[in-house]
C-alpha positions as CSV (number, residue, x, y, z in Angstrom):
1,M,-13.9,-20.0,50.6
2,I,-11.2,-18.0,48.8
3,W,-8.7,-19.1,51.5
4,V,-9.7,-22.7,51.2
5,T,-9.3,-22.6,47.4
6,W,-5.9,-21.0,47.7
7,R,-4.7,-23.5,50.2
8,H,-5.9,-26.4,48.0
9,H,-4.3,-25.1,44.8
10,R,-1.4,-23.0,46.0
11,T,1.3,-25.4,44.9
12,S,0.3,-25.5,41.2
13,L,-0.5,-21.8,41.2
14,T,2.8,-20.8,42.8
15,I,4.8,-23.0,40.4
16,S,3.0,-21.7,37.4
17,L,3.4,-18.1,38.4
18,G,7.1,-18.7,39.1
19,I,7.6,-20.2,35.6
20,I,5.9,-17.2,34.0
21,A,8.0,-14.8,36.1
22,A,11.2,-16.6,35.1
23,L,10.3,-16.4,31.4
24,A,9.7,-12.6,31.8
25,V,13.0,-12.1,33.5
26,T,14.8,-14.2,30.9
27,A,13.3,-12.1,28.1
28,L,14.4,-8.9,29.8
29,I,18.0,-9.7,30.6
30,G,18.8,-12.3,28.0
31,G,20.0,-11.8,24.4
32,V,18.2,-12.4,21.1
33,V,18.5,-16.2,21.5
34,S,16.9,-16.1,24.9
35,E,14.1,-13.9,23.6
36,I,13.4,-16.3,20.8
37,M,13.3,-19.3,23.1
38,T,11.0,-17.4,25.5
39,T,8.7,-16.5,22.7
40,V,8.4,-20.1,21.6
41,I,7.8,-21.3,25.1
42,A,5.2,-18.5,25.7
43,T,3.2,-19.8,22.7
44,L,3.1,-23.2,24.5
45,L,1.9,-21.8,27.8
46,P,-1.8,-22.0,27.0
47,V,-1.5,-25.6,25.9
48,L,0.5,-26.7,29.0
49,L,-1.4,-24.6,31.6
50,G,-4.7,-25.8,30.2
51,A,-3.7,-29.4,30.5
52,L,-1.7,-29.4,33.7
53,V,-3.6,-26.8,35.7
54,G,-7.0,-26.3,34.1
55,V,-7.8,-30.0,34.2
56,T,-6.4,-30.8,37.6
57,V,-8.1,-28.0,39.4
58,F,-11.3,-30.1,39.1
59,S,-10.3,-33.6,38.1
60,R,-8.1,-34.1,41.2
61,D,-11.1,-33.4,43.5
62,I,-13.4,-35.6,41.5
63,E,-11.0,-38.6,41.2
64,Q,-10.1,-38.4,44.9
65,G,-13.7,-37.9,46.0
66,T,-12.9,-34.7,47.9
67,H,-15.5,-32.8,45.8
68,V,-18.2,-34.4,47.8
69,L,-17.3,-32.3,50.8
70,G,-17.5,-29.1,48.8
71,L,-20.7,-29.9,47.0
72,T,-22.5,-31.1,50.2
73,Q,-21.8,-27.9,52.2
74,S,-23.9,-24.8,52.2
75,V,-21.7,-23.4,49.4
76,S,-23.5,-23.6,46.0
77,R,-22.0,-25.5,43.1
78,A,-21.7,-22.3,41.1
79,R,-19.7,-20.6,43.9
80,W,-17.5,-23.7,44.3
81,F,-16.8,-23.5,40.6
82,W,-16.3,-19.7,40.3
83,M,-13.9,-19.6,43.3
84,R,-11.5,-21.8,41.4
85,V,-11.8,-19.6,38.3
86,L,-11.2,-16.5,40.4
87,V,-8.3,-17.8,42.5
88,V,-6.5,-19.9,40.0
89,F,-7.5,-19.1,36.4
90,V,-7.6,-15.2,36.6
91,P,-4.2,-14.7,38.2
92,L,-2.5,-17.1,35.7
93,S,-4.3,-15.3,32.8
94,V,-3.2,-11.9,34.0
95,A,0.4,-13.1,34.5
96,A,0.4,-14.6,31.0
97,A,-0.8,-11.3,29.6
98,L,1.9,-9.4,31.5
99,L,4.5,-11.8,30.1
100,G,3.1,-11.1,26.6
101,F,3.5,-7.3,27.1
102,V,7.1,-7.9,28.3
103,L,7.8,-9.9,25.1
104,E,6.2,-7.1,23.1
105,W,8.4,-4.5,24.7
106,T,11.6,-6.5,24.2
107,R,10.8,-7.0,20.5
108,A,10.2,-3.3,20.1
109,A,13.4,-2.4,21.9
110,D,15.5,-4.8,19.8
111,G,13.8,-4.2,16.5
112,G,14.5,-0.5,15.9
113,G,11.3,-0.1,13.9
114,S,12.6,-1.0,10.4
115,Y,11.8,-4.4,8.8
116,V,11.4,-5.7,5.3
117,F,9.9,-8.7,3.6
118,V,10.6,-9.9,0.1
119,S,7.8,-11.5,-1.8
120,G,7.8,-13.3,-5.1
121,S,11.2,-14.9,-4.5
122,G,10.2,-16.9,-1.4
123,Q,12.7,-15.1,0.9
124,L,11.6,-14.2,4.4
125,P,14.3,-12.4,6.3
126,D,11.9,-11.8,9.2
127,I,8.5,-12.9,10.5
128,S,5.5,-10.6,10.9
129,N,4.2,-9.7,14.4
130,L,0.8,-10.5,13.0
131,T,1.5,-14.2,12.8
132,Y,3.0,-17.2,14.7
133,P,4.9,-17.1,17.0
134,F,4.9,-13.4,17.8
135,F,1.2,-12.7,17.7
136,Q,0.1,-15.5,20.0
137,S,2.9,-14.6,22.5
138,S,2.0,-11.0,22.7
139,G,0.0,-9.2,25.5
140,L,-3.7,-9.5,25.2
141,A,-3.7,-12.5,22.9
142,L,-1.5,-14.6,25.3
143,G,-3.7,-13.7,28.3
144,A,-6.9,-14.5,26.4
145,Y,-5.6,-17.8,25.1
146,T,-4.4,-18.8,28.5
147,F,-7.8,-18.2,30.1
148,M,-9.5,-20.0,27.3
149,A,-7.2,-23.0,27.7
150,L,-7.8,-23.1,31.5
151,V,-11.5,-23.1,31.2
152,L,-11.4,-25.6,28.4
153,G,-9.4,-27.9,30.6
154,A,-11.9,-27.4,33.5
155,A,-14.9,-28.1,31.2
156,L,-13.3,-31.3,29.9
157,A,-12.3,-32.4,33.4
158,L,-16.0,-32.1,34.4
159,M,-17.2,-33.9,31.3
160,V,-14.7,-36.7,30.8
161,R,-13.9,-37.5,34.5
162,S,-10.5,-38.8,33.6
163,S,-7.4,-36.7,34.1
164,I,-5.4,-38.3,31.3
165,G,-8.2,-38.2,28.8
166,A,-9.1,-34.6,29.7
167,M,-5.5,-33.5,29.4
168,A,-5.1,-35.0,26.0
169,L,-8.3,-33.5,24.7
170,T,-7.4,-30.1,26.2
171,M,-4.0,-30.1,24.4
172,V,-5.6,-31.0,21.1
173,G,-8.4,-28.6,21.6
174,V,-6.1,-25.6,22.3
175,V,-3.9,-26.4,19.3
176,V,-7.0,-26.5,17.1
177,V,-8.3,-23.2,18.4
178,L,-4.9,-21.6,17.8
179,A,-4.7,-23.0,14.3
180,V,-8.3,-21.9,13.4
181,F,-7.6,-18.3,14.5
182,Q,-4.2,-18.2,12.7
183,F,-5.3,-19.6,9.4
184,V,-9.1,-19.0,9.2
185,A,-10.1,-16.0,11.4
186,R,-7.2,-13.6,11.6
187,P,-6.7,-13.0,7.8
188,H,-10.2,-11.6,7.7
189,Y,-10.0,-9.1,10.5
190,A,-9.5,-6.2,8.0
191,P,-9.5,-5.7,4.2
192,L,-6.3,-6.7,2.6
193,S,-3.8,-4.1,1.4
194,I,-2.6,-4.6,-2.2
195,E,0.9,-3.9,-3.6
196,A,1.1,-4.2,-7.4
197,S,4.5,-4.6,-9.2
198,P,4.7,-3.9,-12.9
199,L,5.9,-6.8,-15.2
200,D,8.8,-4.8,-16.5
201,R,10.4,-5.0,-13.1
202,S,11.4,-7.8,-10.9
203,S,8.6,-9.7,-9.2
204,S,10.6,-9.5,-6.0
205,Y,10.1,-6.2,-4.1
206,A,10.3,-4.8,-0.6
207,L,7.7,-3.3,1.7
208,Y,9.0,-1.3,4.6
209,T,7.1,-0.4,7.7
210,S,8.3,2.0,10.4
211,D,6.6,2.1,13.7
212,D,8.1,3.2,17.0
213,V,5.7,1.0,19.0
214,V,5.0,-2.0,16.8
215,P,8.1,-3.0,14.9
216,G,7.5,-5.8,12.4
217,I,7.0,-6.7,8.9
218,D,3.8,-6.9,6.9
219,W,1.9,-10.2,6.9
220,E,1.7,-11.5,3.3
221,I,-1.5,-13.5,2.8
222,E,-1.2,-14.4,-0.9
223,S,0.7,-13.3,-4.0
224,G,0.9,-14.1,-7.6
225,N,0.5,-12.9,-11.2
226,A,-2.8,-11.0,-11.7
227,D,-4.8,-9.7,-14.6
228,I,-6.0,-6.1,-15.0
229,R,-9.0,-6.8,-12.8
230,G,-6.9,-8.2,-10.0
231,N,-7.7,-11.8,-10.5
232,F,-4.8,-14.3,-10.1
233,V,-3.7,-16.0,-13.3
234,D,-2.4,-19.5,-13.4
235,V,0.5,-19.1,-15.8
236,R,1.3,-22.1,-18.1
237,Y,5.1,-21.7,-18.5
238,D,5.3,-24.7,-20.8
239,E,3.4,-22.7,-23.5
240,C,6.0,-19.9,-23.5
241,S,8.5,-19.5,-26.3
242,W,12.0,-18.6,-25.2
243,T,14.9,-17.2,-27.0
244,N,17.4,-20.0,-27.6
245,L,20.5,-18.9,-25.7
246,G,22.3,-22.2,-25.8
247,S,23.3,-24.4,-22.9
248,D,26.6,-22.7,-22.4
249,A,25.3,-19.1,-22.4
250,Y,26.2,-18.5,-18.8
251,E,29.6,-20.2,-18.9
252,W,32.8,-18.1,-18.7
253,K,34.4,-17.7,-22.1
254,P,38.1,-17.8,-22.7
255,D,40.0,-14.5,-22.4
256,E,36.8,-12.8,-21.0
257,T,37.3,-10.3,-18.3
258,D,35.1,-9.9,-15.2
259,A,33.6,-6.8,-16.6
260,Q,32.9,-8.3,-20.0
261,Y,31.3,-11.4,-18.3
262,D,29.1,-9.2,-16.1
263,E,28.0,-7.1,-19.0
264,R,27.1,-10.2,-21.1
265,I,25.2,-11.8,-18.3
266,E,23.2,-8.6,-17.8
267,V,22.2,-8.6,-21.5
268,L,21.2,-12.2,-21.2
269,Q,19.1,-11.6,-18.1
270,E,17.4,-8.6,-19.8
271,Q,16.5,-10.9,-22.8
272,E,15.1,-13.5,-20.5
273,G,13.1,-10.8,-18.7
274,R,11.6,-9.6,-22.0
275,D,10.7,-13.2,-23.0
276,M,9.0,-13.7,-19.6
277,E,7.1,-10.5,-19.9
278,V,5.8,-11.5,-23.4
279,C,4.8,-14.9,-22.1
280,L,2.9,-13.5,-19.1
281,R,1.1,-10.8,-21.2
282,E,0.0,-13.4,-23.8
283,Q,-1.8,-15.2,-21.0
284,G,-3.5,-12.1,-19.6
285,V,-1.1,-11.2,-16.8
286,D,-1.0,-7.4,-16.2
287,H,1.1,-7.2,-13.0
288,F,2.4,-9.1,-10.0
289,E,0.2,-8.6,-6.9
290,T,0.8,-9.1,-3.2
291,R,-2.0,-9.0,-0.7
292,Y,-1.1,-8.4,2.9
293,H,-2.0,-6.9,6.3
294,S,0.3,-4.0,7.3
295,A,2.2,-4.3,10.6
296,D,0.6,-1.2,12.0
297,Q,-2.7,-3.1,12.5
298,F,-1.1,-5.2,15.3
299,H,-2.9,-3.7,18.2
300,R,-6.3,-3.7,16.4
301,F,-5.9,-7.4,15.6
302,Q,-4.8,-8.1,19.2
303,L,-8.0,-6.5,20.6
304,M,-10.2,-8.3,18.1
305,E,-8.7,-11.7,18.7
306,A,-8.6,-11.3,22.4
307,A,-12.3,-10.4,22.4
308,L,-13.2,-13.3,20.2
309,V,-11.2,-15.7,22.3
310,L,-12.9,-14.4,25.5
311,V,-16.3,-14.9,23.9
312,L,-15.3,-18.5,23.1
313,S,-14.2,-18.8,26.7
314,G,-17.6,-17.7,27.9
315,L,-19.3,-20.3,25.8
316,I,-16.9,-23.0,27.3
317,L,-17.7,-21.7,30.8
318,L,-21.4,-22.2,30.2
319,R,-20.7,-25.8,29.0
320,A,-18.6,-26.4,32.1
321,L,-21.4,-25.1,34.4
322,S,-23.8,-27.5,32.7
323,A,-21.4,-30.4,33.2
324,L,-21.0,-29.4,36.9
325,R,-24.7,-29.7,37.5
326,R,-24.5,-33.4,36.5
327,V,-21.6,-34.1,38.9
328,K,-23.0,-36.2,41.7
329,P,-21.7,-35.6,45.3
């Protein structure tokens, strides 16, 4: 049965494994640009494999009627189904996980372990390993998402009985699952760390992480002005009273040297900072607060998300087996 399944699906399996191997090699020998491109493509692997392989493993037989031979033999429906999962889905999922580990290693080798993010000013010189696209393209998560996408494609192929329809639904379904984990589930895997910045300093500050295994920046979840209890305050800037500096306050004055201009601008900025602090405190603001997940939780989050995705895959497999029982020989 294993040999028959391999012979039937060897083309799609070989091509898929070849593409994954090519991506791994590109990440290893290419530069930064190649690594970024490989990372982006890796995040699309579950979507593409689920639609092009997960669906066709079953829909092709059903549409061509060749499933009749398999379902009318002494082999049970469950074995007919699980052989395809074992021979096609498992190797692709393992290969995707290995690609994810390769991408993890290349990022660690290139990163050097020191990263920074700046909050409050909207500047993001780097992207956290805990979010898209790095998290989804790393080891365990990439393998788990690939397996989930393949079984989702199989389940939809058995339920919809149309290759095109099942492919479209699979692509939409995988994207929805990725988005739900990214924006709904993952931020709640652990309690948020909090960094408070006093109002007498700039609201832009840096958090550095140093890790020899997991280089990356912390994942900022939310930030803003907060009161003494840590509740965010919606500041009404139109109610603030500002020192009237004049419209030409920042213009260069005649016969003013560079040093004099810099000194005058520094005084003006200090005055504006004091005005801003008075405004914020009048409205109950005590500090600027950033809530985030630290980069050193990367492996913990990978394990948690992979486990959750595999549980979801198990539920999808049960639905696929239910749909298989209704397939008529």
